[in-house]
PQR file of N, CA, C, O and H, with PARSE charges and radii, in Angstrom:
ATOM      1  N   MET A   1      -7.367  -0.006 -16.366 -0.4000 1.5000
ATOM      2  CA  MET A   1      -6.548   0.331 -15.403 -0.0000 2.0000
ATOM      3  C   MET A   1      -5.864   2.029 -15.944  0.5500 1.7000
ATOM      4  O   MET A   1      -5.428   2.305 -17.061 -0.5500 1.4000
ATOM      5  N   ASP A   2      -5.951   2.810 -14.914 -0.4000 1.5000
ATOM      6  CA  ASP A   2      -5.358   4.035 -15.137 -0.0000 2.0000
ATOM      7  C   ASP A   2      -3.928   4.061 -14.877  0.5500 1.7000
ATOM      8  O   ASP A   2      -3.357   3.094 -14.372 -0.5500 1.4000
ATOM      9  H   ASP A   2      -6.305   2.586 -14.006  0.4000 1.0000
ATOM     10  N   VAL A   3      -3.190   5.384 -15.281 -0.4000 1.5000
ATOM     11  CA  VAL A   3      -1.681   5.289 -15.634 -0.0000 2.0000
ATOM     12  C   VAL A   3      -1.272   5.283 -14.089  0.5500 1.7000
ATOM     13  O   VAL A   3      -0.451   4.458 -13.689 -0.5500 1.4000
ATOM     14  H   VAL A   3      -3.654   6.169 -15.691  0.4000 1.0000
ATOM     15  N   GLN A   4      -1.808   6.142 -13.295 -0.4000 1.5000
ATOM     16  CA  GLN A   4      -1.271   6.082 -12.029 -0.0000 2.0000
ATOM     17  C   GLN A   4      -1.145   4.874 -11.207  0.5500 1.7000
ATOM     18  O   GLN A   4      -0.224   4.721 -10.405 -0.5500 1.4000
ATOM     19  H   GLN A   4      -2.475   6.813 -13.620  0.4000 1.0000
ATOM     20  N   THR A   5      -2.260   3.852 -11.450 -0.4000 1.5000
ATOM     21  CA  THR A   5      -2.122   2.504 -10.903 -0.0000 2.0000
ATOM     22  C   THR A   5      -1.157   1.656 -11.722  0.5500 1.7000
ATOM     23  O   THR A   5      -0.496   0.776 -11.170 -0.5500 1.4000
ATOM     24  H   THR A   5      -3.008   3.977 -12.101  0.4000 1.0000
ATOM     25  N   LEU A   6      -1.067   1.891 -12.967 -0.4000 1.5000
ATOM     26  CA  LEU A   6       0.012   1.112 -13.699 -0.0000 2.0000
ATOM     27  C   LEU A   6       1.268   1.485 -12.995  0.5500 1.7000
ATOM     28  O   LEU A   6       1.997   0.652 -12.457 -0.5500 1.4000
ATOM     29  H   LEU A   6      -1.604   2.606 -13.415  0.4000 1.0000
ATOM     30  N   LYS A   7       1.467   2.598 -13.013 -0.4000 1.5000
ATOM     31  CA  LYS A   7       2.902   3.645 -12.407 -0.0000 2.0000
ATOM     32  C   LYS A   7       3.433   2.722 -10.884  0.5500 1.7000
ATOM     33  O   LYS A   7       4.564   2.308 -10.629 -0.5500 1.4000
ATOM     34  H   LYS A   7       0.875   3.275 -13.450  0.4000 1.0000
ATOM     35  N   GLU A   8       2.377   2.624 -10.190 -0.4000 1.5000
ATOM     36  CA  GLU A   8       2.365   2.136  -9.035 -0.0000 2.0000
ATOM     37  C   GLU A   8       2.602   0.429  -9.025  0.5500 1.7000
ATOM     38  O   GLU A   8       2.850  -0.115  -7.949 -0.5500 1.4000
ATOM     39  H   GLU A   8       1.459   2.960 -10.397  0.4000 1.0000
ATOM     40  N   ARG A   9       2.539  -0.125  -9.892 -0.4000 1.5000
ATOM     41  CA  ARG A   9       2.240  -1.718 -10.115 -0.0000 2.0000
ATOM     42  C   ARG A   9       3.877  -1.731 -10.654  0.5500 1.7000
ATOM     43  O   ARG A   9       4.542  -2.712 -10.319 -0.5500 1.4000
ATOM     44  H   ARG A   9       2.338   0.318 -10.766  0.4000 1.0000
ATOM     45  N   ILE A  10       4.325  -1.010 -11.211 -0.4000 1.5000
ATOM     46  CA  ILE A  10       5.821  -1.127 -12.066 -0.0000 2.0000
ATOM     47  C   ILE A  10       6.603  -0.791 -11.042  0.5500 1.7000
ATOM     48  O   ILE A  10       7.586  -1.478 -10.763 -0.5500 1.4000
ATOM     49  H   ILE A  10       3.785  -0.213 -11.482  0.4000 1.0000
ATOM     50  N   ALA A  11       6.258   0.347 -10.321 -0.4000 1.5000
ATOM     51  CA  ALA A  11       7.358   0.596  -9.184 -0.0000 2.0000
ATOM     52  C   ALA A  11       7.394  -0.385  -8.150  0.5500 1.7000
ATOM     53  O   ALA A  11       8.419  -0.414  -7.470 -0.5500 1.4000
ATOM     54  H   ALA A  11       5.460   0.905 -10.547  0.4000 1.0000
ATOM     55  N   ALA A  12       6.395  -1.270  -7.870 -0.4000 1.5000
ATOM     56  CA  ALA A  12       6.596  -2.610  -7.161 -0.0000 2.0000
ATOM     57  C   ALA A  12       7.289  -3.651  -7.480  0.5500 1.7000
ATOM     58  O   ALA A  12       7.976  -4.347  -6.733 -0.5500 1.4000
ATOM     59  H   ALA A  12       5.562  -1.246  -8.422  0.4000 1.0000
ATOM     60  N   VAL A  13       7.063  -3.786  -8.885 -0.4000 1.5000
ATOM     61  CA  VAL A  13       7.995  -4.510  -9.683 -0.0000 2.0000
ATOM     62  C   VAL A  13       9.359  -4.291  -9.247  0.5500 1.7000
ATOM     63  O   VAL A  13      10.081  -5.082  -8.640 -0.5500 1.4000
ATOM     64  H   VAL A  13       6.505  -3.220  -9.492  0.4000 1.0000
ATOM     65  N   GLU A  14       9.664  -2.889  -9.709 -0.4000 1.5000
ATOM     66  CA  GLU A  14      11.061  -2.213  -9.785 -0.0000 2.0000
ATOM     67  C   GLU A  14      11.789  -2.761  -8.315  0.5500 1.7000
ATOM     68  O   GLU A  14      12.950  -3.141  -8.170 -0.5500 1.4000
ATOM     69  H   GLU A  14       9.077  -2.246 -10.201  0.4000 1.0000
ATOM     70  N   SER A  15      10.726  -2.669  -7.307 -0.4000 1.5000
ATOM     71  CA  SER A  15      11.350  -2.837  -5.936 -0.0000 2.0000
ATOM     72  C   SER A  15      11.605  -4.123  -5.493  0.5500 1.7000
ATOM     73  O   SER A  15      12.464  -4.285  -4.626 -0.5500 1.4000
ATOM     74  H   SER A  15       9.783  -2.360  -7.424  0.4000 1.0000
ATOM     75  N   LYS A  16      10.959  -5.121  -5.976 -0.4000 1.5000
ATOM     76  CA  LYS A  16      11.143  -6.466  -5.902 -0.0000 2.0000
ATOM     77  C   LYS A  16      12.649  -6.809  -6.764  0.5500 1.7000
ATOM     78  O   LYS A  16      13.409  -7.706  -6.401 -0.5500 1.4000
ATOM     79  H   LYS A  16      10.262  -4.990  -6.680  0.4000 1.0000
ATOM     80  N   ARG A  17      12.878  -6.020  -7.825 -0.4000 1.5000
ATOM     81  CA  ARG A  17      13.574  -6.587  -8.559 -0.0000 2.0000
ATOM     82  C   ARG A  17      15.223  -6.219  -7.781  0.5500 1.7000
ATOM     83  O   ARG A  17      16.297  -6.788  -7.977 -0.5500 1.4000
ATOM     84  H   ARG A  17      12.260  -5.291  -8.121  0.4000 1.0000
ATOM     85  N   ASN A  18      14.821  -4.799  -6.657 -0.4000 1.5000
ATOM     86  CA  ASN A  18      16.052  -4.294  -6.154 -0.0000 2.0000
ATOM     87  C   ASN A  18      16.317  -5.558  -4.904  0.5500 1.7000
ATOM     88  O   ASN A  18      17.483  -5.842  -4.629 -0.5500 1.4000
ATOM     89  H   ASN A  18      13.949  -4.336  -6.497  0.4000 1.0000
ATOM     90  N   TYR A  19      15.291  -6.198  -4.265 -0.4000 1.5000
ATOM     91  CA  TYR A  19      15.511  -7.113  -3.198 -0.0000 2.0000
ATOM     92  C   TYR A  19      16.063  -8.398  -4.129  0.5500 1.7000
ATOM     93  O   TYR A  19      16.842  -9.130  -3.517 -0.5500 1.4000
ATOM     94  H   TYR A  19      14.344  -5.966  -4.489  0.4000 1.0000
ATOM     95  N   LEU A  20      15.790  -8.761  -5.444 -0.4000 1.5000
ATOM     96  CA  LEU A  20      16.432  -9.857  -6.073 -0.0000 2.0000
ATOM     97  C   LEU A  20      18.073  -9.460  -6.045  0.5500 1.7000
ATOM     98  O   LEU A  20      18.938 -10.252  -5.670 -0.5500 1.4000
ATOM     99  H   LEU A  20      15.158  -8.166  -5.940  0.4000 1.0000
ATOM    100  N   LEU A  21      18.291  -8.337  -6.426 -0.4000 1.5000
ATOM    101  CA  LEU A  21      19.876  -8.217  -6.506 -0.0000 2.0000
ATOM    102  C   LEU A  21      20.620  -8.255  -5.285  0.5500 1.7000
ATOM    103  O   LEU A  21      21.743  -8.759  -5.290 -0.5500 1.4000
ATOM    104  H   LEU A  21      17.588  -7.694  -6.731  0.4000 1.0000
ATOM    105  N   GLN A  22      19.969  -7.633  -3.910 -0.4000 1.5000
ATOM    106  CA  GLN A  22      20.374  -7.932  -2.561 -0.0000 2.0000
ATOM    107  C   GLN A  22      20.613  -9.309  -2.293  0.5500 1.7000
ATOM    108  O   GLN A  22      21.522  -9.767  -1.600 -0.5500 1.4000
ATOM    109  H   GLN A  22      19.057  -7.223  -3.906  0.4000 1.0000
ATOM    110  N   LEU A  23      19.632  -9.995  -2.960 -0.4000 1.5000
ATOM    111  CA  LEU A  23      19.636 -11.512  -2.614 -0.0000 2.0000
ATOM    112  C   LEU A  23      20.692 -12.262  -3.099  0.5500 1.7000
ATOM    113  O   LEU A  23      21.344 -13.152  -2.552 -0.5500 1.4000
ATOM    114  H   LEU A  23      18.894  -9.623  -3.523  0.4000 1.0000
ATOM    115  N   LEU A  24      20.797 -11.593  -4.615 -0.4000 1.5000
ATOM    116  CA  LEU A  24      22.149 -12.474  -5.270 -0.0000 2.0000
ATOM    117  C   LEU A  24      23.666 -11.995  -4.515  0.5500 1.7000
ATOM    118  O   LEU A  24      24.695 -12.664  -4.617 -0.5500 1.4000
ATOM    119  H   LEU A  24      20.268 -10.870  -5.058  0.4000 1.0000
ATOM    120  N   GLU A  25      23.579 -10.942  -3.890 -0.4000 1.5000
ATOM    121  CA  GLU A  25      25.012 -10.852  -2.899 -0.0000 2.0000
ATOM    122  C   GLU A  25      25.202 -11.812  -2.111  0.5500 1.7000
ATOM    123  O   GLU A  25      26.334 -12.031  -1.680 -0.5500 1.4000
ATOM    124  H   GLU A  25      22.744 -10.399  -3.806  0.4000 1.0000
ATOM    125  N   GLN A  26      24.126 -12.587  -1.761 -0.4000 1.5000
ATOM    126  CA  GLN A  26      24.481 -13.388  -0.724 -0.0000 2.0000
ATOM    127  C   GLN A  26      25.415 -14.769  -0.803  0.5500 1.7000
ATOM    128  O   GLN A  26      24.833 -15.697  -1.364 -0.5500 1.4000
ATOM    129  H   GLN A  26      23.206 -12.409  -2.112  0.4000 1.0000
ATOM    130  N   PRO A  27      26.474 -14.998  -0.437 -0.5600 1.5000
ATOM    131  CA  PRO A  27      27.055 -16.118  -0.676  0.2800 2.0000
ATOM    132  C   PRO A  27      26.636 -17.447  -0.240  0.5500 1.7000
ATOM    133  O   PRO A  27      27.477 -18.321  -0.451 -0.5500 1.4000
ATOM    134  N   ASN A  28      25.635 -17.794   0.271 -0.4000 1.5000
ATOM    135  CA  ASN A  28      25.245 -19.048   0.445 -0.0000 2.0000
ATOM    136  C   ASN A  28      23.993 -19.353  -0.471  0.5500 1.7000
ATOM    137  O   ASN A  28      23.056 -20.034  -0.055 -0.5500 1.4000
ATOM    138  H   ASN A  28      24.952 -17.084   0.443  0.4000 1.0000
ATOM    139  N   LEU A  29      24.025 -18.876  -1.590 -0.4000 1.5000
ATOM    140  CA  LEU A  29      23.000 -19.166  -2.204 -0.0000 2.0000
ATOM    141  C   LEU A  29      22.744 -20.946  -3.251  0.5500 1.7000
ATOM    142  O   LEU A  29      21.859 -21.737  -3.577 -0.5500 1.4000
ATOM    143  H   LEU A  29      24.786 -18.322  -1.928  0.4000 1.0000
ATOM    144  N   GLY A  30      23.971 -20.754  -3.355 -0.4000 1.5000
ATOM    145  CA  GLY A  30      23.990 -22.239  -3.928 -0.0000 2.0000
ATOM    146  C   GLY A  30      23.242 -22.490  -5.409  0.5500 1.7000
ATOM    147  O   GLY A  30      23.359 -21.635  -6.287 -0.5500 1.4000
ATOM    148  H   GLY A  30      24.690 -20.112  -3.090  0.4000 1.0000
ATOM    149  N   ASN A  31      22.718 -23.318  -5.560 -0.4000 1.5000
ATOM    150  CA  ASN A  31      21.822 -23.591  -6.720 -0.0000 2.0000
ATOM    151  C   ASN A  31      20.692 -22.486  -7.170  0.5500 1.7000
ATOM    152  O   ASN A  31      20.268 -22.261  -8.304 -0.5500 1.4000
ATOM    153  H   ASN A  31      22.623 -24.012  -4.847  0.4000 1.0000
ATOM    154  N   LEU A  32      20.354 -21.898  -5.979 -0.4000 1.5000
ATOM    155  CA  LEU A  32      19.410 -20.940  -6.195 -0.0000 2.0000
ATOM    156  C   LEU A  32      19.718 -19.570  -6.863  0.5500 1.7000
ATOM    157  O   LEU A  32      18.887 -18.749  -7.251 -0.5500 1.4000
ATOM    158  H   LEU A  32      20.698 -22.082  -5.059  0.4000 1.0000
ATOM    159  N   ARG A  33      21.114 -19.478  -6.924 -0.4000 1.5000
ATOM    160  CA  ARG A  33      21.618 -18.330  -7.790 -0.0000 2.0000
ATOM    161  C   ARG A  33      21.186 -18.394  -9.316  0.5500 1.7000
ATOM    162  O   ARG A  33      21.110 -17.352  -9.966 -0.5500 1.4000
ATOM    163  H   ARG A  33      21.790 -20.145  -6.609  0.4000 1.0000
ATOM    164  N   ILE A  34      20.976 -19.308  -9.733 -0.4000 1.5000
ATOM    165  CA  ILE A  34      20.374 -19.713 -11.119 -0.0000 2.0000
ATOM    166  C   ILE A  34      19.061 -19.136 -11.167  0.5500 1.7000
ATOM    167  O   ILE A  34      18.861 -18.237 -11.984 -0.5500 1.4000
ATOM    168  H   ILE A  34      21.038 -20.155  -9.205  0.4000 1.0000
ATOM    169  N   ASP A  35      18.152 -19.513 -10.426 -0.4000 1.5000
ATOM    170  CA  ASP A  35      16.612 -19.073 -10.359 -0.0000 2.0000
ATOM    171  C   ASP A  35      16.666 -17.588  -9.923  0.5500 1.7000
ATOM    172  O   ASP A  35      15.721 -16.949 -10.385 -0.5500 1.4000
ATOM    173  H   ASP A  35      18.314 -20.243  -9.762  0.4000 1.0000
ATOM    174  N   VAL A  36      17.370 -16.993  -9.289 -0.4000 1.5000
ATOM    175  CA  VAL A  36      17.619 -15.473  -9.019 -0.0000 2.0000
ATOM    176  C   VAL A  36      18.009 -14.783 -10.137  0.5500 1.7000
ATOM    177  O   VAL A  36      17.451 -13.770 -10.558 -0.5500 1.4000
ATOM    178  H   VAL A  36      18.138 -17.512  -8.913  0.4000 1.0000
ATOM    179  N   ASN A  37      18.789 -15.226 -10.532 -0.4000 1.5000
ATOM    180  CA  ASN A  37      19.613 -14.635 -12.236 -0.0000 2.0000
ATOM    181  C   ASN A  37      18.231 -14.729 -13.152  0.5500 1.7000
ATOM    182  O   ASN A  37      17.852 -13.832 -13.906 -0.5500 1.4000
ATOM    183  H   ASN A  37      19.242 -16.049 -10.189  0.4000 1.0000
ATOM    184  N   GLN A  38      17.697 -15.724 -12.985 -0.4000 1.5000
ATOM    185  CA  GLN A  38      16.520 -15.913 -14.091 -0.0000 2.0000
ATOM    186  C   GLN A  38      15.433 -15.027 -13.903  0.5500 1.7000
ATOM    187  O   GLN A  38      14.997 -14.396 -14.865 -0.5500 1.4000
ATOM    188  H   GLN A  38      18.005 -16.453 -12.373  0.4000 1.0000
ATOM    189  N   ALA A  39      14.857 -14.886 -12.562 -0.4000 1.5000
ATOM    190  CA  ALA A  39      13.996 -14.063 -12.156 -0.0000 2.0000
ATOM    191  C   ALA A  39      14.213 -12.303 -12.432  0.5500 1.7000
ATOM    192  O   ALA A  39      13.348 -11.512 -12.808 -0.5500 1.4000
ATOM    193  H   ALA A  39      15.211 -15.399 -11.780  0.4000 1.0000
ATOM    194  N   LEU A  40      15.588 -12.036 -12.121 -0.4000 1.5000
ATOM    195  CA  LEU A  40      16.158 -10.984 -12.788 -0.0000 2.0000
ATOM    196  C   LEU A  40      16.086 -10.468 -13.951  0.5500 1.7000
ATOM    197  O   LEU A  40      15.815  -9.275 -14.093 -0.5500 1.4000
ATOM    198  H   LEU A  40      16.290 -12.679 -11.815  0.4000 1.0000
ATOM    199  N   GLU A  41      16.329 -11.332 -15.031 -0.4000 1.5000
ATOM    200  CA  GLU A  41      16.127 -11.355 -16.384 -0.0000 2.0000
ATOM    201  C   GLU A  41      14.721 -11.284 -17.035  0.5500 1.7000
ATOM    202  O   GLU A  41      14.442 -10.735 -18.101 -0.5500 1.4000
ATOM    203  H   GLU A  41      16.549 -12.300 -14.916  0.4000 1.0000
ATOM    204  N   GLU A  42      13.972 -11.878 -16.278 -0.4000 1.5000
ATOM    205  CA  GLU A  42      12.518 -11.564 -16.509 -0.0000 2.0000
ATOM    206  C   GLU A  42      11.861 -10.361 -16.116  0.5500 1.7000
ATOM    207  O   GLU A  42      11.030  -9.711 -16.751 -0.5500 1.4000
ATOM    208  H   GLU A  42      14.198 -12.324 -15.413  0.4000 1.0000
ATOM    209  N   LEU A  43      12.390 -10.128 -14.874 -0.4000 1.5000
ATOM    210  CA  LEU A  43      11.720  -8.761 -14.636 -0.0000 2.0000
ATOM    211  C   LEU A  43      12.130  -7.438 -15.406  0.5500 1.7000
ATOM    212  O   LEU A  43      11.416  -6.459 -15.624 -0.5500 1.4000
ATOM    213  H   LEU A  43      13.065 -10.656 -14.359  0.4000 1.0000
ATOM    214  N   ASP A  44      13.598  -7.668 -15.804 -0.4000 1.5000
ATOM    215  CA  ASP A  44      14.343  -6.452 -16.775 -0.0000 2.0000
ATOM    216  C   ASP A  44      13.499  -6.329 -18.164  0.5500 1.7000
ATOM    217  O   ASP A  44      13.223  -5.323 -18.817 -0.5500 1.4000
ATOM    218  H   ASP A  44      14.177  -8.464 -15.627  0.4000 1.0000
ATOM    219  N   ASP A  45      13.167  -7.778 -18.404 -0.4000 1.5000
ATOM    220  CA  ASP A  45      12.332  -7.759 -19.845 -0.0000 2.0000
ATOM    221  C   ASP A  45      11.162  -7.224 -19.426  0.5500 1.7000
ATOM    222  O   ASP A  45      10.798  -6.289 -20.139 -0.5500 1.4000
ATOM    223  H   ASP A  45      13.391  -8.596 -17.874  0.4000 1.0000
ATOM    224  N   LEU A  46      10.328  -7.527 -18.378 -0.4000 1.5000
ATOM    225  CA  LEU A  46       8.943  -6.852 -18.316 -0.0000 2.0000
ATOM    226  C   LEU A  46       8.962  -5.588 -18.175  0.5500 1.7000
ATOM    227  O   LEU A  46       8.019  -4.977 -18.677 -0.5500 1.4000
ATOM    228  H   LEU A  46      10.623  -8.287 -17.800  0.4000 1.0000
ATOM    229  N   ILE A  47      10.007  -4.826 -17.471 -0.4000 1.5000
ATOM    230  CA  ILE A  47      10.082  -3.559 -17.289 -0.0000 2.0000
ATOM    231  C   ILE A  47      10.376  -2.799 -18.325  0.5500 1.7000
ATOM    232  O   ILE A  47       9.843  -1.702 -18.491 -0.5500 1.4000
ATOM    233  H   ILE A  47      10.773  -5.323 -17.063  0.4000 1.0000
ATOM    234  N   ASP A  48      11.480  -3.430 -19.337 -0.4000 1.5000
ATOM    235  CA  ASP A  48      11.757  -3.193 -20.830 -0.0000 2.0000
ATOM    236  C   ASP A  48      10.694  -2.841 -21.595  0.5500 1.7000
ATOM    237  O   ASP A  48      10.509  -1.768 -22.170 -0.5500 1.4000
ATOM    238  H   ASP A  48      11.913  -4.321 -19.202  0.4000 1.0000
ATOM    239  N   GLU A  49      10.012  -3.799 -21.570 -0.4000 1.5000
ATOM    240  CA  GLU A  49       8.622  -4.106 -22.756 -0.0000 2.0000
ATOM    241  C   GLU A  49       7.489  -3.097 -22.227  0.5500 1.7000
ATOM    242  O   GLU A  49       6.603  -2.743 -23.005 -0.5500 1.4000
ATOM    243  H   GLU A  49      10.162  -4.671 -21.103  0.4000 1.0000
ATOM    244  N   TYR A  50       7.524  -2.612 -20.831 -0.4000 1.5000
ATOM    245  CA  TYR A  50       6.265  -1.783 -20.251 -0.0000 2.0000
ATOM    246  C   TYR A  50       6.936  -0.521 -20.873  0.5500 1.7000
ATOM    247  O   TYR A  50       6.298  -0.035 -21.807 -0.5500 1.4000
ATOM    248  H   TYR A  50       8.244  -2.900 -20.199  0.4000 1.0000
ATOM    249  N   ARG A  51       8.330   0.230 -20.471 -0.4000 1.5000
ATOM    250  CA  ARG A  51       8.646   1.342 -21.286 -0.0000 2.0000
ATOM    251  C   ARG A  51       8.628   1.528 -22.657  0.5500 1.7000
ATOM    252  O   ARG A  51       8.358   2.668 -23.035 -0.5500 1.4000
ATOM    253  H   ARG A  51       8.849  -0.164 -19.712  0.4000 1.0000
ATOM    254  N   ARG A  52       8.894   0.519 -23.652 -0.4000 1.5000
ATOM    255  CA  ARG A  52       8.848   0.489 -24.666 -0.0000 2.0000
ATOM    256  C   ARG A  52       7.231   0.458 -25.151  0.5500 1.7000
ATOM    257  O   ARG A  52       7.096   0.760 -26.337 -0.5500 1.4000
ATOM    258  H   ARG A  52       9.114  -0.407 -23.345  0.4000 1.0000
ATOM    259  N   THR A  53       6.063   0.165 -24.479 -0.4000 1.5000
ATOM    260  CA  THR A  53       4.597  -0.018 -24.837 -0.0000 2.0000
ATOM    261  C   THR A  53       4.297   1.464 -24.482  0.5500 1.7000
ATOM    262  O   THR A  53       3.978   2.267 -25.358 -0.5500 1.4000
ATOM    263  H   THR A  53       6.173  -0.080 -23.515  0.4000 1.0000
ATOM    264  N   PHE A  54       4.409   1.808 -23.155 -0.4000 1.5000
ATOM    265  CA  PHE A  54       4.027   3.013 -22.461 -0.0000 2.0000
ATOM    266  C   PHE A  54       4.952   4.461 -22.215  0.5500 1.7000
ATOM    267  O   PHE A  54       4.879   5.190 -21.225 -0.5500 1.4000
ATOM    268  H   PHE A  54       4.668   1.156 -22.443  0.4000 1.0000
ATOM    269  N   PRO A  55       5.754   4.628 -23.301 -0.5600 1.5000
ATOM    270  CA  PRO A  55       7.025   5.670 -23.038  0.2800 2.0000
ATOM    271  C   PRO A  55       6.326   7.048 -22.387  0.5500 1.7000
ATOM    272  O   PRO A  55       6.965   7.805 -21.656 -0.5500 1.4000
ATOM    273  N   GLN A  56       5.300   7.208 -22.657 -0.4000 1.5000
ATOM    274  CA  GLN A  56       4.924   8.540 -22.122 -0.0000 2.0000
ATOM    275  C   GLN A  56       4.139   8.584 -20.378  0.5500 1.7000
ATOM    276  O   GLN A  56       3.414   9.444 -19.877 -0.5500 1.4000
ATOM    277  H   GLN A  56       4.782   6.593 -23.250  0.4000 1.0000
ATOM    278  N   THR A  57       4.588   7.462 -19.891 -0.4000 1.5000
ATOM    279  CA  THR A  57       4.077   7.325 -18.441 -0.0000 2.0000
ATOM    280  C   THR A  57       5.348   7.967 -17.728  0.5500 1.7000
ATOM    281  O   THR A  57       5.137   8.541 -16.660 -0.5500 1.4000
ATOM    282  H   THR A  57       5.177   6.763 -20.298  0.4000 1.0000
ATOM    283  N   GLY A  58       6.673   7.920 -18.232 -0.4000 1.5000
ATOM    284  CA  GLY A  58       7.736   8.688 -17.855 -0.0000 2.0000
ATOM    285  C   GLY A  58       8.376   7.610 -16.459  0.5500 1.7000
ATOM    286  O   GLY A  58       8.782   8.206 -15.461 -0.5500 1.4000
ATOM    287  H   GLY A  58       6.845   7.453 -19.100  0.4000 1.0000
ATOM    288  N   LEU A  59       8.409   6.608 -16.468 -0.4000 1.5000
ATOM    289  CA  LEU A  59       9.041   5.610 -15.517 -0.0000 2.0000
ATOM    290  C   LEU A  59      10.505   5.188 -16.210  0.5500 1.7000
ATOM    291  O   LEU A  59      11.244   4.379 -15.648 -0.5500 1.4000
ATOM    292  H   LEU A  59       8.079   6.124 -17.278  0.4000 1.0000
TER
END
């Protein structure tokens, strides 16, 4: 996989993270709030790991 494709995929993951943040603001989530929080934590971990592994890509 080339660097540009990797950047595009990480950008897609980050955009999904923003969607989850918007979803978290909804007052009627109930128990789903736990799942949304977990998904955010996992995405953050994934993005952090990517940045530690490939610091030269500039994301």
